[in-house]
C-alpha positions in Angstrom: 0.0 0.0 0.0 1.2 3.5 -0.8 2.7 5.6 2.0 1.1 8.9 2.9 1.4 11.2 5.9 0.5 14.7 7.0 2.0 16.9 9.6 0.8 20.3 10.8 2.8 23.3 11.9 1.1 26.3 13.5 2.6 29.7 12.5 0.7 32.1 14.5 -2.8 32.5 13.0 -1.9 30.3 10.0 -1.7 26.5 10.1 0.4 24.6 7.5 -0.3 21.1 6.5 2.6 19.2 5.0 1.7 16.3 2.7 4.1 13.5 2.0 3.8 10.5 -0.3 0.8 9.2 -2.3 -2.7 10.7 -1.7 -5.3 8.4 -3.1 -8.6 6.7 -2.0 -6.8 4.6 0.6 -4.9 7.5 2.2 -7.5 10.3 1.8 -9.0 9.7 5.3 -5.6 10.7 6.8 -5.9 14.1 5.2 -9.6 14.3 6.1 -8.7 13.8 9.7 -6.0 16.5 9.5 -8.5 19.0 8.1 -11.2 18.0 10.6 -8.8 18.5 13.5 -7.9 22.0 12.3 -11.5 23.0 11.7 -12.7 21.5 15.0 -10.1 23.7 16.7 -11.2 26.9 14.9 -8.2 27.0 12.6 -9.5 28.4 9.3 -6.3 29.9 7.8 -4.7 26.9 6.2 -1.8 26.6 3.8 -1.1 23.2 2.3 2.5 22.4 1.3 2.8 19.8 -1.5 6.6 19.7 -1.7 6.8 16.0 -0.7 3.6 14.8 -2.4 4.4 12.4 -5.2 0.8 11.7 -6.4 -2.7 12.8 -5.9 -5.9 11.1 -7.1 -9.4 12.4 -7.6 -10.2 11.1 -4.1 -7.4 13.3 -2.7 -8.8 16.3 -4.6 -12.2 15.6 -3.2 -10.9 16.1 0.3 -10.1 19.7 -0.6 -13.5 20.3 -2.0 -15.1 18.7 1.1 -13.5 21.3 3.5 -13.3 24.5 1.4 -16.9 25.6 2.0 -16.7 25.1 5.8 -13.4 27.0 6.0 -14.7 29.9 3.9 -17.9 30.1 5.9 -15.7 30.9 8.8 -13.9 33.7 7.0 -10.8 31.5 6.3 -9.3 29.9 3.3 -7.1 27.0 2.1 -4.1 28.2 0.1 -2.0 25.7 -1.9 1.8 25.9 -2.2 5.0 24.2 -3.5 3.4 21.9 -6.0 5.4 19.9 -8.4 4.5 20.4 -12.1 2.9 16.9 -12.1 0.6 17.6 -9.2 -0.2 21.2 -10.4 -1.2 19.8 -13.8 -3.8 17.6 -12.1 -5.2 20.5 -10.2 -5.1 22.7 -13.3 -6.9 20.1 -15.5 -9.8 20.1 -13.0 -10.0 23.9 -12.8 -8.8 24.2 -9.2 -6.7 27.4 -9.9 -10.1 29.1 -10.2 -11.1 28.0 -6.7 -7.9 28.1 -4.8 -4.9 30.4 -4.7 -1.7 28.5 -5.6 1.7 29.8 -4.6 5.2 28.8 -5.6 6.4 29.0 -2.0 4.8 28.4 1.4 6.1 31.7 2.6 4.1 33.6 -0.1 0.9 31.7 0.9 1.4 32.5 4.6 2.2 36.1 3.8 -1.0 36.4 1.7 -3.1 35.5 4.9 -1.1 38.1 6.9 -1.7 40.8 4.2 -5.5 40.0 4.2 -5.6 40.3 8.0 -3.8 43.7 7.9 -6.3 45.0 5.3 -9.2 44.1 7.6 -7.8 45.9 10.7 
């Protein structure tokens, strides 16, 4: 079975999820649990770092769709970062760049949240 893991790092008001390995139907529940844990704890500013993700299936993409509405209802967002060309092409093919902001670096994604917070204050 393909290996997959997530880890979360809190950076002030922004939480970053690090993905590693193969995200498919068998491993998607791991990511669902990670998102659920953040949302249950009121963490709605989420950056996902794809640097160590080798593969994503439609089931993996479905996890993002399952949580985006709940996160945005709570004035948060999910921003995507550090995608390989292979992973980006899958997101692009399905029109995800219209729904999600995708950044080359994690730092850019985190800073975007901080800029948005400053505009609101």
